[in-house]
C-alpha positions, 0 to 999 in steps of 0.5 A, spaced: 344 891 860 340 896 857 335 901 861 330 906 859 327 911 864 321 916 863 318 920 868 310 921 870 305 917 867 298 918 869 293 913 866 287 917 869 285 924 867 285 931 870 279 935 872 280 939 866 281 933 861 275 929 863 273 925 857 279 927 853 285 925 857 289 918 857 284 914 860 279 916 854 284 915 849 286 908 851 279 906 851 280 907 843 287 906 842 294 904 845 297 910 849 304 907 847 303 906 840 308 912 838 313 910 842 314 903 843 320 903 838 324 907 842 323 903 848 323 896 845 331 896 845 331 896 852 331 890 857 328 894 862 323 900 862 322 904 868 317 910 870 313 913 875 306 911 876 303 917 878 296 915 879 292 909 882 289 904 877 283 901 880 275 901 879 274 899 887 269 905 889 269 908 883 263 913 882 263 916 875 259 922 876 263 924 882 269 928 879 273 927 886 272 919 885 274 919 877 280 924 877 287 921 876 284 914 876 286 909 871 283 903 868 286 896 870 285 894 863 290 899 860 295 896 864 297 891 859 299 897 855 304 898 859 307 891 860 306 891 852 311 897 851 316 894 856 315 897 862 318 892 867 317 896 874 314 902 876 315 907 882 309 908 886 312 912 891 308 919 890 303 924 892 297 921 888 298 914 889 293 913 895 289 919 893 283 914 893 284 910 899 288 904 901 283 899 898 285 902 891 292 903 893 292 895 894 288 893 888 293 897 884 299 893 887 295 887 885 293 889 878 301 891 877 303 884 879 298 881 875 301 884 869 308 882 871 310 889 873 314 890 879 311 896 884 317 899 886 317 903 893 312 899 897 313 900 904 316 894 907 319 891 901 326 890 899 330 894 894 329 891 887 335 888 884 334 887 876 339 883 872 341 882 865 347 878 862 351 878 869 350 886 870 346 887 876 342 894 878 339 896 885 333 901 884 332 905 890 325 909 890 322 914 895 318 920 895 320 927 898 313 930 896 308 931 902 302 926 900 296 930 897 290 926 902 294 923 907 300 926 910 301 920 915 301 915 910 305 909 910 303 905 904 309 907 900 316 909 902 318 917 904 325 920 902 329 919 909 336 921 907 339 916 913 334 910 910 337 911 903 344 911 905 343 905 909 340 902 903 345 904 898 350 901 903 346 894 904 346 893 896 352 896 893 356 890 894 351 886 891 350 890 885 354 893 879 350 900 879 345 903 884 340 908 882 336 912 886 329 914 883 326 919 887 319 923 887 321 930 889 322 937 887 317 943 886 312 944 881 312 950 876 320 950 877 325 948 871 331 947 875 332 943 882 332 947 888 338 947 893 335 942 897 335 937 891 342 939 890 345 938 897 341 931 896 344 929 890 351 931 892 350 927 899 347 921 895 353 921 890 358 921 896 354 915 899 355 911 893 349 912 888 351 912 881 345 915 878 340 919 881 333 920 876 327 924 878 320 926 877 314 930 880 315 937 877 312 935 870 318 939 867 324 936 864 330 938 867 337 938 865 341 932 865 348 932 868 353 927 867 360 925 868 365 918 868 362 915 873 355 919 875 349 921 872 344 926 875 337 927 871 333 930 877 326 931 873 324 927 867 318 931 866 311 928 864 311 921 859 303 920 859 299 926 862 294 931 860 297 937 863 296 940 856 296 948 858 303 950 857 308 947 852 313 946 858 309 940 861 308 937 854 316 936 853 319 930 855 324 925 853 327 918 854 333 917 858 337 911 855 342 907 860 347 902 857 351 899 863 357 894 863 360 892 869 364 898 871 362 903 865 356 906 862 353 910 856 347 915 856 343 917 851 336 921 850 330 921 846 326 927 845 318 926 846 312 931 846 305 930 848 299 931 844 293 935 847 290 928 850 297 927 854 299 922 849 307 921 847 310 921 841 317 921 839 319 928 837 326 928 834 332 923 834 336 920 839 342 923 842 348 920 845 350 924 852 357 926 854 360 929 860 357 935 862 350 938 862 345 937 857 339 941 857 334 939 851 329 945 852 332 951 855 325 952 859 323 959 861 323 960 868 317 964 868 310 961 871 307 968 872 301 966 866 300 959 868 294 960 872 291 964 866 293 959 861 290 953 865 283 957 865 284 958 858 285 951 857 279 949 861 274 954 857 277 952 850 276 945 852 269 945 856 265 942 851 270 936 849 269 930 853 265 929 859 262 936 859 257 935 865 263 932 870 267 938 868 261 943 870 260 939 877 267 940 878 267 947 877 261 948 881 263 944 887 270 948 887 266 955 887 261 953 893 267 950 897 271 956 896 266 962 897 261 958 902 265 952 904 260 947 902 263 941 900 258 937 895 263 932 892 267 929 897 273 924 897 274 917 900 276 920 907 270 923 908 265 917 906 262 913 911 
């Protein structure tokens, strides 16, 4: 059985990229045209769908309604690239409300993509050539808009321990696919390291993560692999090169042994991925393809420069509306663009 894992996928656009992010690119060309070859060998491709994909309630003139929201017509590109399942347990998926969330699930299933991490559903099991894999999905990141949401699974260590116990005798391998950690960091924090150690003891064979938007070092041993963050795979956070370095983690599984490999990926200024180097086999030990600097003292400045340089690209007036609304809210506490929670 051959698996491929990637990190965060946004089919929408961030405020600073209205009109020239992945969503706009996908109206013209296939987002995955430059990486399909590296995914095509896998029996199953997995990733984290960071943003909802639905047109329900969309107001294209309201930046809060348009931000980080994909077009359902573009989901076929994911299916065509080999994605068989996507995690939806993350802090942006219910950003535009419960109706949009449910529509996203429906659209994924319409494209024969399994949404992983939906609350109340059983742990998905994938099988090929007699090899069975269970993938346990959860988010450890507070939701951006609804701290008490119950639409997707939240990371609960006792619950995950029980999930591992319930499936490990039914499958050959148990994989945790977790939304966790902190942005503007290049290594897992102590909380993550403690969870990795605990879940390994509980019986997890692979712990693979996303959310920090930066690719973290991978550590492998004979029976275990930890890849705490696979970085961005499709995302228009293009003001720092660390946010634009990514990769595909390949796992080839037999009944009791595995091999791992890594293919480097880079994102262009639209947040679209391309292969940037040859695939490397991973042995035991730590593999750090990028050795990212831990200094984020200039990240705010870089973000502002990116906005200024790209102000006239794409949807100029939508960007101006966003900035104008942000200034009014910060200085005068006036909200002119409300999210779904404040609408009647």
